[in-house]
N, C-alpha and C positions, 0 to 999 in steps of 0.2 A: 581532483585533489582530495585527499582523505580528510574527512571532517574531524575537527578537534572540538572538545567541549568548550562552551562559552567561558567557563570559569578559567580554564587554562589560558585562553586568549587574553582575557582581561588582566590576569596576573602578569602575563608576559609583557603586556603593554606598560603596566606600572613599573616593572623593573627597568624597562628601557627609558621611561620618562624620568626616573630618579637618577639616571646617569647623565641626564641633560640639565643644564642650568635654566631655570625658569625665573625670569626677572619680571618686575612690575613695570608696566608701560607708563610713561609720563604723559599727562594730559595738559594741554595748553588751554588757556581761557580762564575766566573768573568763575570760581565755584560759588554756588548759593549756600545758604545756611544749613538746610537739612532737607533730605528727600521728602519726608512727610509734610514739611511746611511749604513745599513748593508745588503742590499738586496742580495749582492753577496754571503753572507753566508747562505742565505735561499733558493734562487731560482736557477734553471738551465733552459736553453733553452730546450723546448720540441721538440722531433722528430716529433710530430704531429703539422703541421703548424697551424691548426685551434685552437689548444690549446695554442700554442705559448710559454708558460712557465709553470713550475710546481715546486713543492717543491723538494729540493735536498734530495736524499735518504740517509739513514743511517746517519742522522745528529743528533747532540745533542749540542745545543748552548743556552746560556742564554743571553737575550737581555734586555736592559733597555728601557722600553716602554715610560716612562713619567718622565719629570723633576719635581722639586718641591717635592710633596709627591710621592717620587720615588717608583716604584714597577717594578719588573722584570718578564720576561716571559721566561720560558724554553721551547724550541721547540725541540721535539724529533720526528724523522721520521723513518719508517722502510724501508726495502729494496725496497718496492714498491713505495716509495715516498709519503706515506700517513702519516698524523700526528697521528701516533699510536706508542705506546711503544713496541708493539710486532708484530710478523709476523702473518698475518691472512690468513689461507688457503682458497682456493675457496670453498672447501667442508664445508658445514655448519654442526656444531655439532648436533647430534640428539636431538630433543626436544627443540632446541633453536630458539627463535624468533629474526630474524636479521633485524636491522634498518640501512639503509645507509643514512647518512646525506649529502645532496648536497647543495652547495651554496658558498657564498663568505667568507669574513673575520669573519662574525658572526658565521658561522659553524666552520671555522678554529679555532676561539677562540682568536682573537687578544686581548692581555693584560692578558691572563690567561694561566696556565700550561695545559699540555695534559689532566690530570685527573680532571681539573676544568671546562672543557667545558660543556655546557648544555647537550650534548650527553652522556658524561660520568656520569653526575648526573642522567640521566634517567637510566643508567645501575645500578648505586648504589642503586637507589630506588627499582629497580626490585629485586636485591639481598636481600634487606631488607624484601621484600614480597614474597620470595621464588619463583621468576619467573626467567626463563632462557632467558635473553635478552642480545643481543650483538649489539653494535653500531659500525659503521665504519665511520671514518671522511674523507669525500671526499671534504672538504672545501678547496678552493683556493682563497686567498685574491685578491680583485680587479676584480673578474670574474663576469659575468652576465649570463643570461639564455642561450645565444648563446654558450659561451665558456663552460659552465657547461654541455650542451648537448654533445659536442664533448669530453669533459673530461671524462664523464661517459662511453662513448663508448671506447675511447682510453685506459683508465685504466681498461677496462674490468669489469666495475662495476657489470654488470648483471651476470657474472660468480660467484659472491659471493652469488648468489641466495637470495637476500634480500627479506624478506616478505613485507617490507615497505620502500619506499624512502621518506624521509622527506626533501622536497625542501623548503629552506628558502629564502624568497624574502623580499626586502626592498627598500627604496627610491632611491637608486643609480642603481637599476637594469634596467634602461632604456638605459644605455650606453652599447651598444653591439659591440663597435669597437674591432678589434683585438689589444690587448695590447702587444707590443713586448718588450722583455727584452734583454739587452746587458750584457752578462756575464763578459766581460772585464771591463766595466765602472760601471756596476750596474745601468745604466740609463734606463728610459722607453721612448718608443715612441708609437704613435698610428697610426693604419692604418684605414682610413675611416673618416667619419665626424660625429660630434655630435653637435647639437645646440639646444638652447631653443627658443621658440617662442617669439613674441613681449611682451607677458604678463609674460615672465620669466617662463612659464610652458613648460613641455615636449611637443614637437610638434607631429603632426599626424604620421609622418614617424617613429619616435622613438617608439611610442606606438604600431604601427602595427608590427614593427620588434620584439619587446619584446613579443607581443601577439603570433607571429608565433613560436618563439623558446620555449615558455612555452607549446604551443600546441604540438610541436615536442617531447618534453620530455614526455608529457602525452601519446602520441601515442606510443612511444617506450616502455614505461612501460606496457601499455595495451596489446601490442602485446606479451609481455612476462609474462602476468598475474601477474604483480607486482603492489601492491597497492601504490597509490600516495596520500600524504597529503601535503598541502602547509602550512608552518608556516609563517605568515605575521608579520614582525617586524615593530613596529612603529618608526617614526623618532622623533627627539627632538622637531621639530615644532609641531607634533601631540600633544605633552604633554603640550607645553607652549604657543601656539598661543592664542591670545585674540579674534580671529575671532569667530563669532557666527555660521557661516554656516558650515555644515559638513555632514557626512553621518553616518547612524547607524552602529556601530561596530557589525559585525555578524560573525558567524562561522558555517560551515555546515559539516556534516559527513554522508556519505551514505544517502543523501536525508533529513536528519534531521537538521533543521535550529536552531541555537542557537543565540539569540539576546541579546545584552547588552543595557544599557540605556545611553551610552556615544556617543559622536560624535568626529570624527577625522577631521582635516582640511588640512593636507598636500596633495596637489593635486596629488602628485606622489603615495602615498600609497592609496589614494582614487581610482585612476585609476587602480592600481594593483588589488585592491579588486574587481573592476568591471570586469577586465579580468578573474580573477579566478572564479568568480560567473558565468559569461557568458559561460565559458568552463565547468561549473558544476564540478569543482575540489573540493574535500573535503579540508577544510581549518580550521586552528585554528589561531585566531587573538589574538596577544599578547597585543593589545592596551588596553583592559579593565584591564588587570593585571598591566601593568606598569603605567597606568593612576591612578589606585587606590593607588599604592605605592607613586606616586608623589603628588597627590592632597589630598587624604584622610589621608595617613600616614605621609604626609609632609616631605618626605625624599628629600634631595637636589639632583639636577640633577647629581652632581658629584658622588653620590653614585649609580646612575643608569647607566650613561654613562661615559666612561673614556675619550672620545673626543666628536665628533659631534653626531654620531649615534651608536657607538659600545658599547654593554653592557660590564660591568666590572665583576669582580668575584662575587660580590653581586648579580647582575642581572642574571648571568649565573646560579647561584644556584637556585634562585626562579623560573627562566624560566624552568630549568630542572625538578624541582619537580612538577611544574604546568603542564608541558607537559606530564610527566609520568601519573599523575592522569587523565588528559584529555584523553590520549590514552586508559587508562583502562576504563574510563567512556564510551568512544565511542565504546568499544569492539574491538579496534585494537590489543591490547595485553592482 
């Protein structure tokens, strides 16, 4: 089949999606007051010091995520402390392509239910196309590449024999401090320092630290013959800034470069893109997709993000469908 540019694929998906009706799912159960006030109901202190905290296992709780236009989020975890509604054996089913999603609250799916995360949308698209694809949610809110590296090892992620690890990076991933959680109070504290430079940009130390931990994740997977693709999530600033300077939005997979015609301006995501490209890591950039939704389709930011940079249900759906098609186009699945 003749290859198409990734930008054309993503825009085509958007057009199809806007012809469909996307409704809000209704959640049953009692909602708690606020996501940030109920950390004691979601997290526990981890036995692995470098991980610090993790999701409470065997949990099933519904949280009120946002006031005003209220919507709820049901969080279900299995006995392994993963945001999954079922137990997942280490042994992979025969003929199944297994994707492990690694990252922070974007992978976890803040604001959406378990089956509404972009990972589960990828699964649903695979089923529609008679493909056996299984995704595993290794998302942990508030984490960065450093914690994610240790979380992947501590939770024995490699024992699941994933064919692909989909590492999601975004603007907040330069903060690699150890984030400590107090189970009694539900409060957070940080070990280490994090600071911005005089120009309010991430400083050299933070960049080098993030670069090192991304490299460590890459090496760990290469040593175990597991494919790595980075999904780069744009920030709200990328979509809304009036600055004229930026860098070309690109995506590469196995040496094949895909270029868009748009520019991003958030220095954090620009720097992440540089790190990924310098380490020659295959990546899929979501910037062209969400930029098109915001600028060309004139959808309000509130329909794309539920807060600063977190995608909501609408965005998880279009991201999941776009990611499925991109992975197929790239030959990953």
